[in-house]
C-alpha positions in Angstrom: 4.4 9.1 17.9 1.2 7.9 19.4 -0.1 4.3 18.9 -3.8 3.6 19.7 -4.8 -0.1 19.9 -8.2 -1.6 19.2 -9.5 -5.1 19.7 -12.3 -5.5 17.2 -14.4 -8.1 15.4 -15.6 -11.6 16.2 -12.0 -12.9 16.2 -10.7 -10.1 18.4 -8.3 -8.7 15.9 -5.7 -6.2 17.3 -5.7 -3.2 14.9 -3.9 0.1 15.3 -3.9 3.8 14.5 -0.5 5.4 14.5 -0.5 9.2 14.7 2.5 11.3 14.1 2.8 15.0 13.1 -0.9 15.4 12.5 -1.0 12.4 10.1 -2.2 8.9 10.7 -1.7 5.3 9.5 -4.3 2.6 10.1 -2.9 -0.9 10.5 -5.6 -3.5 9.6 -9.3 -3.0 9.4 -11.5 -5.6 11.3 -15.2 -5.5 11.7 -16.1 -2.7 14.1 -13.8 -0.2 12.4 -16.3 2.5 13.3 -14.3 2.9 16.5 -11.3 4.0 14.4 -13.4 6.4 12.5 -14.7 7.9 15.8 -11.2 8.4 17.2 -9.8 10.1 14.0 -12.9 12.2 13.5 -12.6 13.4 17.1 -9.0 14.3 16.5 -9.7 15.9 13.2 -7.3 13.7 11.3 -7.9 12.1 7.8 -5.7 9.0 7.7 -3.1 8.9 5.0 -3.0 5.2 4.4 -4.6 1.9 5.6 -2.2 -1.0 5.5 -3.5 -4.5 5.6 -0.8 -6.7 7.0 -2.4 -9.6 5.1 -5.6 -10.4 3.2 -7.5 -12.6 5.5 -11.1 -11.7 6.1 -10.9 -10.8 9.7 -8.2 -8.2 9.0 -10.0 -6.6 6.0 -13.7 -6.6 7.0 -13.5 -2.9 7.7 -11.8 -1.9 4.5 -15.0 -0.9 2.7 -16.1 1.3 5.6 -12.8 3.0 6.0 -12.3 3.6 2.3 -15.9 4.8 2.0 -15.3 7.2 4.9 -12.0 8.5 3.4 -11.9 7.9 -0.3 -8.6 9.7 -0.7 -6.9 7.4 1.8 -4.5 4.9 0.2 -5.4 1.2 0.7 -2.2 -0.8 0.7 -1.4 -4.5 1.0 1.5 -6.9 0.1 1.5 -7.6 -3.6 0.9 -11.4 -3.3 -2.2 -10.8 -1.1 -3.9 -8.2 -3.3 -5.9 -10.9 -5.1 -7.5 -11.9 -1.8 -9.2 -8.6 -1.2 -12.2 -9.1 -3.6 -12.4 -12.9 -3.4 -14.2 -14.3 -0.3 -13.1 -17.8 -0.8 -9.5 -16.8 -1.1 -9.6 -14.5 1.9 -11.1 -17.3 4.0 -14.4 -15.5 4.6 -16.4 -18.7 5.2 -14.4 -19.3 8.4 -16.1 -16.2 9.8 -19.5 -17.2 8.4 -19.2 -14.1 6.2 -18.7 -13.1 2.6 -16.1 -10.3 2.6 -15.3 -8.3 -0.5 -12.9 -5.4 -0.1 -12.2 -2.5 -2.5 -9.1 -3.1 -4.6 -5.7 -1.9 -3.3 -4.3 1.5 -4.3 -0.8 0.5 -3.5 1.0 -2.9 -3.5 3.8 -3.2 -1.0 7.1 -5.0 -1.5 10.0 -5.8 0.8 12.0 -2.7 1.5 9.3 -0.2 0.7 8.7 2.7 3.0 5.4 3.9 4.5 5.6 7.4 6.1 3.5 9.2 8.6 4.4 12.7 9.8 8.2 12.5 10.3 8.2 8.7 10.9 9.2 6.1 8.3 8.1 2.5 8.5 10.1 -0.1 6.6 8.0 -2.8 4.9 9.3 -6.3 5.8 8.1 -9.2 3.7 7.0 -11.8 6.2 5.2 -14.6 4.3 4.0 -17.8 5.8 0.6 -17.1 7.4 -0.2 -15.8 3.9 1.9 -15.4 0.8 1.8 -11.6 0.9 2.0 -11.0 4.6 4.0 -7.8 5.5 5.2 -6.3 8.7 5.9 -2.6 9.3 9.0 -1.6 11.3 10.0 1.8 12.7 13.3 2.0 14.7 11.9 4.8 16.9 8.5 4.5 18.5 6.7 6.5 21.2 9.2 5.7 23.9 12.3 5.6 21.7 12.2 1.8 21.2 11.5 0.4 17.8 8.1 -0.9 17.0 6.9 -3.6 14.5 3.4 -4.3 13.4 3.5 -7.9 12.3 -0.1 -9.1 11.7 -0.6 -12.8 12.3 3.1 -13.8 12.0 4.3 -13.5 15.7 2.1 -13.3 18.8 2.9 -12.9 22.5 3.7 -16.6 23.3 2.6 -17.9 19.9 2.9 -17.8 16.1 0.5 -17.5 13.2 -1.3 -20.6 12.0 0.0 -22.3 8.8 -2.5 -25.1 8.2 -4.8 -23.5 5.6 -4.6 -22.9 1.9 -1.9 -20.3 1.0 0.0 -20.9 4.2 3.4 -22.4 4.8 4.9 -23.4 8.2 8.4 -23.3 6.7 8.0 -19.8 5.3 6.4 -18.6 8.5 9.3 -19.8 10.7 11.8 -18.4 8.2 10.1 -15.0 8.3 10.1 -15.0 12.1 13.7 -16.0 12.5 15.3 -14.0 9.7 13.1 -10.9 9.7 11.5 -10.4 13.1 14.0 -11.9 15.5 16.7 -10.0 13.6 15.3 -6.8 14.9 16.7 -5.2 18.2 15.6 -7.1 21.3 13.9 -4.1 22.7 11.6 -3.7 19.7 7.9 -3.6 20.7 5.9 -6.2 18.9 2.3 -5.2 18.0 0.6 -8.4 16.7 -2.7 -9.0 14.9 -4.2 -10.7 17.9 -3.5 -10.5 21.6 -1.3 -8.2 23.6 2.0 -6.5 22.7 5.3 -8.0 23.5 9.0 -7.5 22.6 11.3 -9.2 20.3 13.6 -10.1 23.1 10.8 -11.6 25.3 9.6 -13.8 22.4 13.1 -14.9 21.5 13.6 -16.1 25.1 10.2 -17.4 26.1 8.0 -18.2 23.1 7.5 -22.0 23.2 7.2 -22.2 19.4 10.6 -20.7 18.9 
């Protein structure tokens, strides 16, 4: 498994391309997603699926570009966030000074679903709080044998997602972190929606919010 990280858009979203067995998953689509297109075109790979970890504007601004580039690619999002895609006020576009409307989802994700790429399988973890339909993707065996989790804006290196805007809940956020993410093996590598990677063990021990 190969994980390529990108920092894109005005809010410096951390987005990812996961390549395995000649297939690819894209995790989140910020503004500036042309960089993802360039990488995959260079590698001759048509991505199988784009997963939005949640429906906020900064993570879905590139959906239209990516879906237009690869119409057969599946666009997936947590069921409770699907309504945010096409509604700029609901996806908090005004906070970016933008008006973001994404194509509709092809697939709605629920807790326990599986997303596959090549021979790798990612379990969908429902992790609401930062948004009602926020999801994380967990695979027990990443590039170096450790598990990996893509968690959007739920858990950061040294921080947690905000919970002070409409559709957010601090109680749900902390429950998601403690019962879903911190329950993963300590060596699991955390790939968040902003900032650098970390590990579950490091965040459990040093994150001041936890």
